[in-house]
Residue, then its C-alpha position, 0 to 999 in steps of 0.5 A: m432532045k438534049i437535056a442538061i440538068v444541074g443540081g445538088s451542092a458541093g459534096k451533096p447530090s440532090s435526090v430530087v435532081n437525081k429522080i428527075s434525071a432518071i425519069l427524063d432519061t428515056d429512049a425519047y432523049s438522045s442525051v441527058v447530062t447531069y452535073n452535080n456538086g457544083a461542077w458544070p461545063e463552060s457552055f451549054e451549047n446544043q442543049e434543048l432544055i436546061l434544068w438549073m437547080p443547084d443548091v447555092d447559099n444565098k450569101q455566095t455569088k450565083i453563076y447563071p447559065v447563058k442559054d442558046k437561042g431556042t434553048v428552054l431554061i427552067c430554074s428552081k426556087v426553094m420556097r422558104e418562109g417569107y418567099t412568095r410566088l412573085d419571088a419565084i417568077s422574078r428568078i425567071f427574069k433574072m436568069h433570062g429563063n422560061a419557067v421556074i420550079a417552085i419547091y415547097k416543103d410541107k410539115k410532113d417533109m414532103f416536097k410539093f412542086e409548082l411549074i410556073d411560066a414567066l406570065g405566072n401560069i401554073w402548069c402543074s402543082t404536084y407532089v409527084i416528080s413523074e407528073l412534074c417531069a411530064y409537064i416539064q416536057k409539055l412546057t418545053n415542047w410548047t415553048r420550042m414550037s412557039v413562033r414569035k411574029s411581028l405585028k403589022r403596024s396599023s394606021y391610026t387617027k390621033v384623037s384630040 
């Protein structure tokens, strides 16, 4: 599986992104590409999964990736005070993505992660990055194996 991971901010790599990248970089993957510090390729062609986690100030203009058909796009949302799960889910639709990683920081400076799909289903809620990565893989595989089918229009009788 070809994976592009984008994260960190200008001059400051993300330890979370680096850990995710290290965990997903196994023999099962033909290519894991990490872009940090705001530098990313002009296109994400031939990627099967894009993890979009750059740390961009809300005052700056955001640039979002355009995914190929069949590519799974998972973005992130840092859940600061005042943000809700709905804010995280709306990020999915803004980016035309498949899921979001909601990141919470607790009072002990530990990160909690929730992997949420576009319907609001929580695939996992964990403090353990390796568990998050396992569910990222499950969600990616499930999404890539899903097939959209047209429904057959049935005839109906108008009720007066």
